[in-house]
PAZAPA-4460 file (N, C-alpha, C; in steps of 0.05 Angstrom, whole numbers, plus 32768, in hexadecimal, padded with zeros to 4 digits):
% residues 219
    n_x    n_y    n_z   ca_x   ca_y   ca_z    c_x    c_y    c_z   seq   type   mol
   7E5A   80AE   8340   7E5A   80BA   8325   7E3D   80BD   831B     1      M     A
   7E2B   80AF   8327   7E0F   80B0   831D   7DFD   80C2   832D     2      S     A
   7E08   80CF   8342   7DF8   80E1   8352   7DF0   80FA   8342     3      D     A
   7DD7   8104   8346   7DCF   811C   8337   7DE2   8134   8338     4      P     A
   7DEE   813B   834F   7E01   8152   834E   7E19   814C   833C     5      P     A
   7E23   8133   833B   7E38   812C   8329   7E2F   812F   830C     6      D     A
   7E17   8128   8307   7E0C   8129   82EC   7E0B   8146   82E2     7      R     A
   7E04   8158   82F3   7E03   8174   82EB   7E1F   817E   82E3     8      I     A
   7E33   8177   82F2   7E4E   8180   82EC   7E58   8173   82D2     9      L     A
   7E52   8159   82CF   7E59   814A   82B6   7E4B   8157   829E    10      I     A
   7E32   815D   82A1   7E23   8169   828B   7E2E   8184   8283    11      L     A
   7E35   8194   8296   7E41   81AF   8290   7E5B   81AB   8281    12      I     A
   7E6C   8199   828A   7E86   8194   827C   7E81   818A   8260    13      A     A
   7E6E   8177   825D   7E68   816B   8243   7E5D   8180   8230    14      A     A
   7E4C   8192   8239   7E42   81A8   8228   7E59   81B9   821E    15      F     A
   7E6B   81C0   8230   7E81   81D1   8228   7E93   81C4   8213    16      G     A
   7E99   81AA   8217   7EA9   819C   8203   7E9B   8199   81E8    17      I     A
   7E81   8192   81E9   7E73   818D   81D0   7E6E   81A7   81C1    18      E     A
   7E6A   81BD   81D0   7E65   81D7   81C3   7E7E   81E0   81B3    19      A     A
   7E95   81D9   81BD   7EAE   81E1   81B0   7EB6   81CD   819A    20      V     A
   7EB4   81B3   819F   7EBE   819F   818C   7EA9   8193   817B    21      L     A
   7E8F   8193   8185   7E7A   8184   8178   7E82   8167   8176    22      A     A
   7E78   8159   8161   7E81   813D   815C   7E91   813E   8143    23      Y     A
   7EAB   8139   8145   7EBD   813C   812E   7EB4   812C   8115    24      P     A
   7EB3   8139   80FF   7EAB   812C   80E6   7EBE   8115   80DF    25      A     A
   7ED7   8118   80E5   7EEA   8102   80DF   7EE4   80EA   80F0    26      S     A
   7EDC   80EE   8108   7ED5   80D7   811A   7EBB   80CA   8110    27      L     A
   7EA8   80DA   8107   7E8F   80CF   80FC   7E95   80BE   80E3    28      F     A
   7EA6   80C8   80D2   7EAD   80B9   80BA   7EBB   809E   80C1    29      R     A
   7ECA   809F   80D6   7EDA   8087   80DE   7EC8   8072   80EC    30      A     A
   7EB9   807A   80FF   7EAA   8067   8110   7E8C   806C   8112    31      I     A
   7E82   8082   8106   7E66   8089   8109   7E62   8097   8124    32      G     A
   7E49   8096   812D   7E41   80A3   8146   7E2E   8090   8154    33      H     A
   7E2C   8091   816F   7E1A   807F   817D   7DFD   807F   8171    34      P     A
   7DF4   8097   816A   7DD9   8098   815E   7DD8   808A   8143    35      V     A
   7DED   808C   8133   7DEE   807E   811A   7DEF   805F   811E    36      S     A
   7DFC   8057   8134   7DFD   803A   813A   7DE1   8031   8142    37      W     A
   7DD3   8041   8152   7DB8   803A   8159   7DA6   8039   8140    38      I     A
   7DAA   804D   812E   7D9B   804E   8116   7D9F   8036   8104    39      G     A
   7DB8   802D   8103   7DBE   8015   80F3   7DB0   7FFC   80FE    40      A     A
   7DAF   7FFA   8118   7DA1   7FE4   8125   7D83   7FE5   811F    41      L     A
   7D77   7FFD   8121   7D5B   8000   811B   7D55   7FF9   80FE    42      I     A
   7D66   8003   80EC   7D62   7FFD   80CF   7D64   7FDF   80CA    43      A     A
   7D76   7FD1   80D7   7D79   7FB4   80D3   7D60   7FA6   80DE    44      A     A
   7D56   7FAE   80F5   7D3E   7FA1   8100   7D26   7FA7   80EF    45      L     A
   7D24   7FC0   80E4   7D0E   7FC8   80D3   7D0E   7FB6   80BA    46      D     A
   7D26   7FB3   80AE   7D28   7FA3   8096   7D20   7F85   809B    47      S     A
   7D28   7F7B   80B2   7D25   7F5F   80B7   7D09   7F58   80C2    48      R     A
   7CFE   7F6A   80D3   7CE5   7F63   80E2   7CCC   7F71   80D6    49      L     A
   7CD0   7F84   80C5   7CB9   7F93   80BA   7CB5   7F8D   809D    50      N     A
   7CAD   7F74   8098   7CAA   7F6A   807D   7C8D   7F6D   8073    51      R     A
   7C8A   7F74   805A   7C6E   7F78   804F   7C5D   7F5F   8051    52      P     A
   7C69   7F48   8051   7C59   7F2F   8051   7C4E   7F28   806D    53      D     A
   7C56   7F37   8081   7C4D   7F33   809C   7C33   7F41   80A1    54      M     A
   7C23   7F37   80B3   7C0A   7F44   80BA   7C0F   7F5E   80CA    55      S     A
   7BFB   7F6F   80CB   7BFD   7F88   80D9   7C03   7F83   80F7    56      F     A
   7BF6   7F6F   8102   7BFA   7F69   811F   7C16   7F5F   8124    57      A     A
   7C21   7F4E   8113   7C3C   7F44   8116   7C50   7F5A   8113    58      R     A
   7C4C   7F6C   8100   7C5E   7F83   80FD   7C5E   7F96   8114    59      R     A
   7C46   7F9A   8120   7C45   7FAB   8138   7C53   7F9E   814F    60      R     A
   7C4F   7F84   8152   7C5C   7F75   8168   7C7A   7F76   8164    61      T     A
   7C84   7F74   814C   7CA0   7F75   8146   7CAB   7F91   814C    62      A     A
   7C9B   7FA6   8147   7CA3   7FC1   814D   7CA5   7FC6   816B    63      G     A
   7C92   7FBA   817B   7C93   7FBC   8198   7CAC   7FAE   81A2    64      V     A
   7CB2   7F97   8197   7CCA   7F88   819F   7CE3   7F98   8199    65      A     A
   7CE3   7FA6   8182   7CFA   7FB6   817A   7CFF   7FCC   818F    66      T     A
   7CEA   7FDA   8197   7CEC   7FEF   81AA   7CF6   7FE4   81C5    67      V     A
   7CEB   7FCE   81CD   7CF4   7FC2   81E7   7D12   7FBA   81E5    68      L     A
   7D1A   7FAF   81CE   7D36   7FA8   81CB   7D48   7FC0   81CC    69      L     A
   7D3F   7FD6   81C0   7D4F   7FEF   81C1   7D51   7FF9   81DE    70      L     A
   7D3B   7FF7   81ED   7D3B   8001   8208   7D4E   7FF0   8219    71      L     A
   7D4B   7FD5   8217   7D5C   7FC3   8227   7D79   7FC7   8220    72      V     A
   7D7F   7FC8   8206   7D9B   7FCB   81FD   7DA7   7FE6   8205    73      G     A
   7D98   7FFB   8203   7DA3   8016   8209   7DA6   8019   8227    74      S     A
   7D93   8010   8237   7D96   8011   8254   7DAD   8000   825D    75      I     A
   7DB0   7FE8   8251   7DC6   7FD7   8258   7DE1   7FE4   8251    76      G     A
   7DE2   7FF1   823A   7DFB   7FFF   8233   7E02   8015   8246    77      A     A
   7DED   8024   824F   7DF1   8039   8262   7DFA   802F   827D    78      G     A
   7DEE   801A   8286   7DF6   800E   82A0   7E13   8004   829E    79      V     A
   7E1A   7FF8   8287   7E36   7FEF   8283   7E4A   8005   8284    80      G     A
   7E43   801B   8276   7E55   8032   8275   7E58   803F   8291    81      L     A
   7E42   8041   82A0   7E44   804C   82BB   7E54   803A   82CD    82      E     A
   7E52   8020   82C9   7E62   800D   82D9   7E80   8011   82D3    83      S     A
   7E87   8015   82BA   7EA3   801A   82B2   7EAC   8035   82BE    84      V     A
   7E9A   8049   82BE   7EA1   8063   82C8   7EA7   8063   82E5    85      A     A
   7E9C   804F   82F4   7EA2   804E   8311   7EBD   8042   8317    86      R     A
   7ECC   8039   8302   7EE5   802C   8307   7EFA   803F   8314    87      A     A
   7EF8   8058   830E   7F0A   806B   831A   7EFF   8087   8317    88      G     A
   7F05   8099   832A   7EF9   80B3   8329   7EFF   80C3   8310    89      P     A
   7F18   80C4   8308   7F20   80D4   82F1   7F18   80C6   82D7    90      Y     A
   7F1D   80AC   82D5   7F14   809E   82BD   7EF5   809F   82BA    91      L     A
   7EE8   809B   82D1   7ECB   809C   82D0   7EC0   80B7   82C7    92      G     A
   7ECC   80CC   82D1   7EC3   80E7   82C9   7EC8   80EB   82AC    93      L     A
   7EDF   80E2   82A1   7EE5   80E6   8285   7ED1   80D6   8274    94      A     A
   7ECB   80BE   827B   7EB9   80AD   826C   7E9D   80B9   826B    95      I     A
   7E93   80C2   8283   7E79   80CE   8284   7E77   80E7   8273    96      A     A
   7E8B   80F9   8275   7E8A   8111   8266   7E8B   810B   8248    97      I     A
   7E9C   80F8   8240   7E9E   80F1   8224   7E84   80E7   8218    98      L     A
   7E78   80D5   8227   7E5E   80C9   821D   7E49   80DE   821C    99      V     A
   7E46   80EE   8230   7E31   8103   8230   7E36   8117   821A   100      V     A
   7E4F   811F   8216   7E56   8132   8201   7E4F   8127   81E5   101      A     A
   7E52   810C   81E3   7E4C   80FF   81C9   7E2F   80FF   81C3   102      T     A
   7E1E   80FD   81D9   7E02   80F9   81D5   7DF1   8113   81D6   103      L     A
   7DFE   812A   81DA   7DF0   8143   81D6   7DFB   8150   81BC   104      I     A
   7DEB   8162   81B1   7DF2   816B   8196   7DF1   818A   8194   105      A     A
   7DF9   8197   81A9   7DF8   81B4   81A9   7E0B   81C0   8194   106      Y     A
   7E24   81B8   8195   7E38   81C2   8182   7E32   81BA   8165   107      G     A
   7E2A   81A1   8161   7E24   8198   8146   7E0C   81A6   813B   108      S     A
   7DF8   81AB   814C   7DE0   81B9   8143   7DE7   81D6   813B   109      L     A
   7DF7   81E3   814B   7E00   81FE   8146   7E0F   8200   812B   110      D     A
   7E20   81EC   8126   7E2F   81EB   810D   7E1D   81E8   80F5   111      Q     A
   7E09   81D7   80F7   7DF8   81D2   80E0   7DE6   81EA   80DA   112      H     A
   7DDA   81F6   80EE   7DC9   820D   80EA   7DDA   8225   80E1   113      V     A
   7DF2   8228   80ED   7E04   823E   80E5   7E0D   823B   80C8   114      G     A
   7E0F   8222   80BF   7E17   821E   80A3   7E02   8228   8090   115      A     A
   7DE8   8226   8098   7DD3   8230   8086   7DD5   824E   8084   116      V     A
   7DDA   825C   809B   7DDD   8279   809A   7DF5   8281   8089   117      A     A
   7E0B   8273   808D   7E23   827A   807D   7E1F   8276   8060   118      A     A
   7E11   8260   8058   7E0C   825A   803C   7DF9   826F   8030   119      A     A
   7DE5   8279   803F   7DD4   828E   8035   7DE4   82A7   802F   120      L     A
   7DF6   82AE   8042   7E06   82C6   803E   7E19   82C3   8026   121      R     A
   7E25   82AC   8023   7E3A   82A8   800F   7E2E   82A2   7FF3   122      A     A
   7E1A   8291   7FF2   7E10   8287   7FD8   7DF2   828D   7FD3   123      D     A
   7DE6   829C   7FE5   7DCA   82A3   7FE1   7DB7   828B   7FE5   124      G     A
   7DA0   828D   7FD7   7D8C   8278   7FDB   7D95   825D   7FD3   125      L     A
   7DA5   825A   7FBE   7DAE   8240   7FB5   7DBF   8233   7FCB   126      V     A
   7DD1   8242   7FD7   7DE1   8237   7FED   7DD0   8230   8005   127      G     A
   7DBD   8242   800C   7DAC   823C   8023   7D9B   8223   801F   128      G     A
   7D90   8220   8007   7D81   8207   8001   7D92   81EE   8004   129      R     A
   7DAB   81F0   7FFA   7DBD   81D9   7FFB   7DC3   81D1   8018   130      R     A
   7DC8   81E5   8028   7DCF   81DF   8044   7DB6   81D7   8055   131      R     A
   7D9F   81E3   804F   7D88   81DC   805F   7D7F   81BF   805A   132      I     A
   7D86   81B5   8042   7D7F   8199   803C   7D8D   8186   804E   133      A     A
   7DA3   818E   805B   7DB1   817C   806D   7DA3   8178   8088   134      D     A
   7D91   818A   808F   7D85   8189   80AA   7D66   8187   80AA   135      I     A
   7D59   8189   8093   7D3C   8187   8093   7D33   8172   807E   136      V     A
   7D1A   8169   8081   7D10   8155   806F   7D01   815F   8057   137      G     A
   7CF9   8179   8058   7CE9   8184   8042   7CFA   8189   8029   138      R     A
   7CEC   818D   8013   7CFA   8193   7FF9   7D05   81AF   7FFA   139      D     A
   7D1F   81B3   7FFA   7D2A   81CF   7FFC   7D24   81E0   7FE3   140      P     A
   7D1E   81D3   7FCC   7D1A   81E2   7FB4   7D00   81F2   7FB5   141      E     A
   7CEE   81EC   7FC8   7CD5   81FA   7FCA   7CD7   8212   7FDD   142      T     A
   7CEF   8216   7FE9   7CF2   822A   7FFE   7CFF   8244   7FF3   143      L     A
   7CF3   825B   7FFA   7D01   8274   7FF4   7D14   827A   800C   144      D     A
   7D21   8291   800B   7D35   8297   801F   7D29   8298   803B   145      E     A
   7D12   82A5   803E   7D05   82A7   8058   7CFD   828B   8062   146      A     A
   7CF4   827A   8050   7CEC   825F   8058   7D05   824E   8060   147      A     A
   7D1B   8253   8053   7D34   8245   805B   7D3C   824D   8077   148      V     A
   7D3A   8267   807D   7D40   8271   8098   7D2D   8265   80AD   149      C     A
   7D13   8264   80A6   7CFF   8259   80B9   7D05   823C   80BE   150      R     A
   7D0C   822D   80A9   7D11   8210   80AB   7D29   820C   80BD   151      A     A
   7D3E   821D   80BA   7D55   821A   80CB   7D4F   821F   80E8   152      A     A
   7D3F   8234   80EE   7D37   823A   8109   7D25   8224   8115   153      I     A
   7D12   821A   8105   7D01   8204   810E   7D12   81EB   8114   154      E     A
   7D25   81E5   8103   7D36   81CE   8107   7D47   81D2   8121   155      S     A
   7D51   81EA   8125   7D60   81F1   813D   7D4F   81EC   8156   156      L     A
   7D36   81F5   8155   7D24   81F2   816D   7D1E   81D5   8172   157      A     A
   7D16   81C6   815D   7D0F   81AA   8160   7D27   819A   8169   158      E     A
   7D3D   819D   815C   7D54   818D   8162   7D62   8195   817C   159      N     A
   7D5D   81AE   8185   7D67   81B6   819F   7D59   81A6   81B5   160      A     A
   7D40   819F   81B0   7D31   818E   81C3   7D3B   8172   81C1   161      S     A
   7D3B   8167   81A9   7D42   814B   81A5   7D60   8145   81AB   162      D     A
   7D71   8158   81A4   7D8E   8153   81A5   7D9C   8160   81BD   163      G     A
   7D8F   8172   81CB   7D9D   8180   81E1   7D8D   817E   81FB   164      V     A
   7D75   818A   81FC   7D66   818C   8214   7D5D   8171   821F   165      T     A
   7D51   8161   820E   7D47   8147   8217   7D5D   8134   8220   166      A     A
   7D72   8131   8210   7D88   811F   821A   7D94   8128   8234   167      P     A
   7D97   8143   8238   7DA2   814D   8251   7D8F   8147   8268   168      A     A
   7D75   814B   8263   7D61   8145   8278   7D62   8128   8280   169      L     A
   7D63   8116   826C   7D63   80FA   8272   7D7D   80F1   827F   170      W     A
   7D93   80FF   827A   7DAB   80F9   8288   7DA9   8101   82A5   171      Y     A
   7D9E   8118   82AA   7D9B   8121   82C6   7D88   810E   82D5   172      L     A
   7D73   8104   82C8   7D60   80F3   82D5   7D6A   80D6   82D8   173      V     A
   7D75   80CC   82C3   7D7C   80AF   82C2   7D98   80A8   82BC   174      G     A
   7DAB   80BB   82BD   7DC6   80B5   82B7   7DCA   80AC   829A   175      G     A
   7DE0   809F   8295   7DE6   8095   827A   7DD1   8082   8270   176      L     A
   7DC6   806F   8280   7DB0   805E   8276   7D98   806E   826C   177      P     A
   7D90   8082   827B   7D79   8092   8272   7D7F   80A2   8259   178      G     A
   7D97   80AD   8257   7D9E   80BD   8240   7DA0   80AC   8227   179      M     A
   7DAD   8095   8229   7DB0   8084   8211   7D95   8078   8209   180      I     A
   7D84   8071   821C   7D6A   8067   8216   7D59   807C   8207   181      A     A
   7D5B   8095   8210   7D4D   80AA   8202   7D56   80AD   81E5   182      Y     A
   7D71   80AD   81E1   7D7B   80AF   81C6   7D72   8099   81B4   183      K     A
   7D71   8080   81BF   7D68   8069   81B0   7D4B   806C   81A7   184      A     A
   7D39   8073   81BA   7D1D   8076   81B4   7D18   808D   81A1   185      I     A
   7D26   80A3   81A5   7D22   80BA   8194   7D2B   80B4   8177   186      N     A
   7D41   80A4   8175   7D4A   809C   815A   7D35   808A   814D   187      T     A
   7D2A   8078   815D   7D15   8066   8152   7CFD   8076   8148   188      A     A
   7CF6   808A   8158   7CDF   809B   8150   7CE4   80A9   8135   189      D     A
   7CFC   80B3   8132   7D03   80C1   8119   7D05   80AF   8101   190      S     A
   7D0C   8095   8106   7D10   8083   80EF   7CF8   8073   80E8   191      M     A
   7CE9   8069   80FC   7CD2   8058   80F6   7CB8   8061   8101   192      I     A
   7CB8   8078   8110   7C9F   8082   811C   7C8F   8093   8109   193      G     A
   7C89   8088   80F1   7C7A   8097   80DD   7C5F   808A   80D7   194      H     A
   7C4D   809A   80CB   7C33   8090   80C3   7C33   8085   80A7   195      L     A
   7C4A   807F   809C   7C4C   8073   8082   7C41   8056   8082   196      S     A
   7C3B   804C   806B   7C30   8031   8069   7C44   801D   8074   197      E     A
   7C5E   8021   8070   7C72   800E   8079   7C74   800E   8098   198      R     A
   7C71   8025   80A4   7C77   8027   80C1   7C5F   802B   80D2   199      H     A
   7C47   802B   80C7   7C2F   802F   80D7   7C2D   801A   80ED   200      R     A
   7C34   8002   80E7   7C32   7FEC   80FB   7C4D   7FEA   810A   201      A     A
   7C63   7FE7   80FB   7C7D   7FE1   8108   7C86   7FF9   8119   202      F     A
   7C80   8011   8111   7C89   8028   811F   7C76   8032   8135   203      G     A
   7C60   8024   8139   7C4C   802D   814D   7C58   8032   8168   204      W     A
   7C68   8020   8172   7C72   8022   818E   7C87   8038   8190   205      A     A
   7C94   803F   817A   7CA9   8054   817B   7C9E   8070   8175   206      A     A
   7C85   8072   816D   7C7B   808B   8161   7C71   809E   8177   207      A     A
   7C72   80B8   8170   7C65   80CC   8180   7C51   80DA   816D   208      R     A
   7C39   80E1   8177   7C25   80ED   8165   7C2A   810A   815F   209      P     A
   7C3F   810F   8150   7C46   812B   8149   7C4E   812C   812C   210      T     A
   7C50   8144   8122   7C5B   8149   8107   7C74   815A   810B   211      T     A
   7C8A   8151   8101   7CA3   8160   8105   7CA3   817A   80F7   212      S     A
   7CAE   818E   8104   7CB0   81A9   80F8   7CC3   81AA   80E0   213      S     A
   7CD3   8195   80DC   7CE4   8194   80C5   7CD7   8186   80AE   214      T     A
   7CBD   8181   80B0   7CAF   8177   8099   7CAC   8159   8098   215      G     A
   7CB2   814B   80AD   7CAF   812E   80AC   7C97   8125   80BD   216      R     A
   7C82   811B   80B0   7C6B   8111   80BF   7C73   80F9   80CF   217      P     A
   7C69   80F9   80E9   7C70   80E3   80FA   7C57   80DA   8108   218      R     A
   7C56   80C0   810E   7C3E   80B5   811A   7C40   80B3   8137   219      G     A
***
């Protein structure tokens, strides 16, 4: 189940399922999503280990430990899931497809960006601003119609990399452990990898030296 040719077939099936169903909103309301679970863990560690009374060095060390914990935990989860998937050919195939479909966001991304276009057509600039606020970090009240469209396209491009291309690549390279580890580190980058005063030290290990096209400065 972990051979690269098998992964290609699993990935194709997962893309097809996710493109049609996305991640059901009712399921998200009931149990959340694996990325939201990872985010809750990061937020808890941030709150507990990134205290203002700690020195810069201690906060950076705590941030490095947080990233290492995320890596070990996510790789362990992936190894565990792949072990379960080897229990039987049909069950294993179903588990692998389900997990991969959950961790890519092609259908969900299409729905969110499509909602911006639909809102612009139905309600004009007010509707477009309301919908674009769901997917970008900038203040929508400063955007005209053209800027709303640009923000949607930029968000589509950025999140296609973070939510579709990169997870698929890491699955092909490293199976479920690689894919889940990527999602964990990418989530940490988006949550604590900032140049803000709070996260300059703690988020150092999780950060990438870029500025998000959706308006979020990142360290």
